[in-house]
C-alpha positions in Angstrom: -0.7 0.3 -9.8 -0.6 3.1 -7.8 -1.2 6.3 -10.1 0.9 9.5 -9.2 -0.7 12.5 -7.6 -0.3 14.9 -10.8 -2.1 12.2 -12.9 -4.6 12.1 -10.4 -5.3 15.7 -10.6 -5.5 15.7 -14.3 -7.9 13.0 -14.5 -10.3 14.7 -12.1 -9.9 17.8 -14.0 -11.0 16.1 -17.3 -14.0 14.3 -15.3 -12.3 10.4 -15.9 -13.0 9.8 -12.3 -14.5 6.4 -11.8 -18.3 7.1 -11.1 -20.0 10.4 -11.6 -21.4 12.1 -8.2 -25.1 11.1 -7.6 -24.6 7.9 -9.1 -26.4 5.2 -7.2 -24.0 2.5 -5.4 -23.5 -0.4 -7.6 -23.6 -4.1 -6.3 -21.3 -6.3 -4.6 -22.0 -9.3 -6.4 -18.8 -11.2 -8.0 -16.5 -11.4 -5.1 -15.0 -14.5 -3.6 -15.9 -14.0 0.0 -16.4 -11.6 3.2 -14.8 -11.1 6.6 -16.3 -9.6 9.3 -19.9 -9.8 7.9 -22.2 -11.8 6.0 -22.4 -10.8 2.5 -23.7 -7.0 1.9 -26.0 -5.2 -0.8 -27.0 -1.7 -1.5 -30.3 -2.7 0.0 -28.7 -4.0 3.3 -26.6 -0.3 3.5 -29.5 2.0 2.5 -30.0 4.7 5.5 -26.2 4.8 6.3 -23.6 7.0 5.4 -21.0 4.4 3.3 -17.3 4.3 2.6 -16.6 2.1 0.1 -12.7 1.5 0.3 -11.2 -0.5 -2.4 -7.7 -1.3 -1.1 -4.7 -3.7 -1.2 -2.8 -4.9 1.7 0.4 -4.9 0.4 0.0 -1.0 -1.0 1.8 1.5 1.1 -0.6 4.3 -0.1 -3.5 1.9 1.3 -1.7 1.2 4.3 -1.2 5.0 5.0 -5.0 5.6 4.8 -6.1 3.2 7.3 -5.6 5.3 11.0 -7.6 7.8 9.5 -10.6 4.7 8.7 -10.1 3.1 12.0 -10.8 6.3 13.6 -13.8 7.2 11.5 -15.1 3.7 12.1 -14.8 4.3 16.1 -16.2 7.6 16.0 -19.3 7.4 13.6 -20.2 3.6 13.3 -22.8 3.8 16.1 -23.9 7.0 14.5 -24.8 5.4 11.3 -21.4 5.3 9.2 -20.3 2.0 7.4 -17.3 1.3 5.6 -16.8 -1.8 2.9 -13.7 -2.4 2.5 -13.0 -4.5 -1.0 -9.5 -5.9 -1.2 -8.8 -6.3 -4.8 -5.5 -8.0 -4.9 -2.1 -6.7 -6.9 -0.6 -9.8 -6.6 -1.4 -13.6 -7.0 -1.3 -14.4 -3.2 -2.6 -11.0 -2.1 -6.3 -12.6 -3.3 -6.0 -15.4 -1.2 -8.0 -15.4 1.7 -5.7 -16.8 4.0 -3.2 -13.8 3.9 -6.0 -11.6 3.8 -7.4 -13.0 6.9 -4.2 -12.7 8.4 -3.6 -9.0 7.1 -7.2 -7.9 8.3 -6.2 -9.2 11.9 -3.0 -7.4 11.9 -4.0 -4.4 10.7 -6.6 -4.1 13.0 -9.2 -3.6 10.5 -12.9 -4.6 12.0 -15.1 -3.5 9.3 -16.6 -5.6 6.8 -14.3 -7.0 4.0 -15.2 -8.4 0.6 -12.3 -10.2 -1.0 -12.7 -9.3 -4.9 -10.0 -11.8 -6.3 -11.4 -11.5 -9.7 -11.7 -7.9 -9.8 -15.6 -7.9 -10.4 -16.4 -5.7 -7.9 -13.5 -3.3 -9.0 -14.6 -3.1 -12.2 -18.3 -2.5 -11.6 -17.3 0.5 -9.6 -14.5 1.5 -12.5 -11.9 2.0 -10.4 -8.4 2.1 -11.9 -6.2 2.4 -8.7 -5.2 1.8 -5.0 -6.8 3.2 -2.5 -10.0 4.7 -3.9 -12.7 5.6 -1.4 -16.0 6.3 -2.4 -18.4 7.9 0.1 -22.4 7.5 -0.4 -25.2 9.1 1.4 -27.9 7.4 3.3 -29.8 7.1 -0.3 -27.0 5.2 -1.7 -26.0 8.0 -4.0 -22.5 8.7 -4.4 -21.2 12.3 -2.6 -17.5 11.9 -3.4 -14.4 10.1 -4.9 -11.1 10.3 -3.3 -8.3 8.6 -5.3 -4.8 8.2 -3.5 -3.8 9.5 0.1 -4.8 12.8 1.0 -7.8 14.7 1.5 -8.9 13.3 5.0 -10.4 15.9 6.9 -12.8 17.0 4.1 -13.9 13.1 4.0 -14.1 13.4 7.4 -16.2 16.5 7.3 -18.6 15.3 4.9 -19.0 12.0 6.8 -20.0 14.4 9.9 -22.5 16.7 7.3 -24.1 13.5 6.3 -24.7 12.0 9.6 -26.1 15.5 10.9 -28.5 15.8 8.0 -29.7 12.1 9.2 -29.6 13.2 13.2 -29.4 17.1 13.4 -29.2 16.3 17.4 -25.9 14.5 16.9 -22.5 16.3 18.1 -19.2 15.4 16.8 -15.6 15.8 18.2 -13.1 18.3 16.2 -11.4 16.7 12.9 -8.7 14.2 13.4 -5.6 16.3 12.9 -3.1 14.9 10.1 -0.8 12.5 11.0 3.1 13.4 10.9 3.1 10.9 8.0 0.8 13.1 5.7 2.6 16.4 6.1 2.4 16.7 2.5 -1.3 17.9 3.2 0.2 20.9 5.3 1.1 24.5 4.6 4.7 24.5 3.5 5.2 20.7 2.1 7.2 19.8 -0.3 7.1 16.5 -2.3 10.4 16.0 -4.1 10.5 13.9 -7.2 11.0 10.1 -6.1 12.0 7.1 -7.9 9.2 5.4 -9.9 7.9 2.3 -8.2 9.6 -1.1 -9.2 7.0 -3.8 -10.0 9.1 -6.9 -10.7 6.3 -8.4 -13.2 7.3 -5.1 -15.5 10.8 -4.4 -14.3 14.0 -6.3 -15.8 17.0 -7.2 -13.8 19.7 -4.4 -15.3 22.2 -6.9 -15.4 20.6 -9.8 -16.7 22.1 -11.3 -19.8 20.1 -10.5 -22.9 19.8 -14.2 -23.8 19.1 -15.3 -20.4 15.6 -16.6 -19.1 14.6 -14.8 -15.8 11.9 -18.0 -14.9 15.1 -20.1 -14.6 17.8 -20.2 -12.3 20.6 -18.0 -13.1 23.4 -16.6 -11.4 24.1 -13.0 -11.7 27.0 -10.7 -10.8 26.0 -7.1 -9.6 28.5 -4.3 -10.7 29.9 -1.7 -8.5 27.9 1.3 -9.6 23.9 1.4 -9.9 21.7 3.6 -11.9 18.6 5.2 -10.1 15.7 3.2 -10.2 17.4 -0.3 -12.0 17.3 -3.5 -10.1 20.3 -5.3 -9.7 20.9 -8.8 -8.5 24.0 -11.1 -7.0 23.8 -14.9 -6.4 21.3 -17.1 -7.8 17.7 -16.0 -8.3 15.0 -17.1 -10.6 11.5 -15.5 -11.6 8.0 -16.7 -11.0 6.3 -13.6 -13.6 5.4 -11.5 -10.8 8.6 -11.9 -8.5 12.5 -12.5 -8.2 13.2 -15.2 -5.8 16.2 -16.1 -4.1 17.8 -19.5 -4.7 21.6 -19.3 -2.9 24.8 -17.9 -3.2 25.0 -15.2 -0.5 23.7 -12.5 -3.0 21.3 -9.7 -3.0 18.8 -7.7 -4.3 20.3 -4.1 -5.0 18.7 -1.0 -6.1 19.6 3.1 -6.1 16.8 5.5 -5.3 16.1 9.1 -4.2 13.0 9.1 -1.6 12.0 9.5 1.9 10.5 6.2 2.5 10.9 2.7 0.9 8.6 0.1 1.3 9.1 -3.5 -0.1 6.6 -6.5 -0.9 8.0 -10.0 0.1 7.0 -13.4 0.7 8.6 -16.0 2.6 9.4 -19.7 1.2 6.0 -21.7 2.3 5.3 -19.3 4.8 8.6 -19.9 7.0 9.8 -16.7 8.6 13.0 -15.9 6.5 15.9 -13.3 7.9 16.6 -10.8 5.2 19.8 -8.6 6.2 19.5 -4.9 4.8 22.1 -2.2 4.2 22.1 1.4 3.4 25.1 2.9 1.4 26.8 -0.3 2.3 26.3 0.0 6.3 23.6 -1.2 8.6 20.6 1.3 8.3 21.0 4.0 11.0 18.5 4.0 13.5 17.4 7.3 12.4 16.2 6.2 8.9 14.9 2.5 9.8 11.3 1.6 8.7 9.4 0.1 11.4 9.7 -3.4 10.2 14.0 -3.2 10.5 15.6 -4.9 13.3 18.9 -4.9 14.9 21.3 -7.8 15.8 23.4 -7.7 18.7 26.1 -7.0 16.4 24.3 -3.8 15.2 23.3 -5.5 11.7 20.0 -4.3 10.3 17.5 -6.7 9.1 13.9 -7.7 8.8 11.8 -10.6 9.7 9.6 -12.0 6.8 7.2 -13.7 8.2 4.1 -13.2 6.2 3.5 -12.1 2.8 3.1 -8.2 2.9 4.5 -4.6 2.3 7.6 -4.2 5.0 8.4 -0.9 6.0 12.4 -0.9 5.3 13.5 2.7 4.9 12.1 6.0 6.6 15.1 8.3 5.8 15.4 11.7 8.5 16.1 13.5 5.3 15.0 13.2 1.3 17.9 11.8 -0.3 19.9 9.3 -2.8 20.7 6.1 -1.3 22.2 2.7 -2.2 19.7 -0.1 -0.7 20.8 -4.1 -0.6 18.7 -7.1 0.6 20.5 -10.0 1.5 18.1 -13.1 1.8 19.3 -15.6 4.1 17.5 -18.4 3.0 16.1 -20.1 -0.2 12.6 -18.8 -1.6 12.1 -15.2 -0.4 10.7 -13.4 -3.4 10.5 -9.7 -3.7 7.6 -8.5 -5.6 7.5 -4.7 -5.4 9.4 -1.5 -4.1 7.6 1.4 -3.1 8.6 5.1 -2.5 7.4 8.1 -0.8 9.0 11.5 -0.9 6.9 14.1 0.8 7.7 16.1 4.1 7.1 19.5 5.9 10.8 20.8 6.2 11.8 21.0 9.6 9.1 18.8 10.8 9.6 15.8 12.9 8.4 12.5 11.8 
């Protein structure tokens, strides 16, 4: 679950963040494997500035931090900086090694990653949400905890400062500029109210019969009008406790939302690529409003090719607004787990 920024601010104010500043780095025992490195301990990392990044490769907020992590790793790794990515799964499939290996390769993650399939490291560090980043100095003492997106330039400033303490002869480049996606950190930024994240593990289908069992095959008939933030199904679907899975019937997964960006976590049946047609307000998504994973058929239809178990960037509206989104699976077994929304921008800026 991704905690809202307002709640994170409150938690910080009353001192309920994961670990106290100055605490020693806990160990990484209890994970189920490492990628890009042999298993590491705090003793192995002594003498380095270390950023421990608790992430989840399906999490939209985590994905938005990765350009900064990649840049910092490239700039500072040879100067004594290390990142430890701890992949703690939100869904049953996102704790599987094969999916994490594919995600690490696809996302350009080159630093050590520990697979924390049993939440052991997550619990030891006292983490509550993705992403959580903890910066430790060369003695293994906690310097800063960042929860959620943002705070990038302060974190890089601290990395530079700690490395300079270790070696005063080092010279550093200017801080990485904020990316357009992070306009909410800039002067004049506006974060509009947005539709709450929809986790199908906890979300009831709005047009489900009161007596129906969502874990069994059921044929749904969607109404013509939707309530914001509610999921509506059409055609034959069944649940698997964390997702709704398409059976047949030419139906769709629909919802009304207010936001700028929409990301959908989907998995294909048995790993086979599956096409999912997508409409916004009953029409193909305009190219100016399309997320990076949207493709277009020769006839102009917009669709997403679901070829891995991950989050898909479906909508990036040019302007904040209210819309109806429909996803039309084209083959059996397509599963939808989560729909997440973002709504921050600097009015008049370009993406």
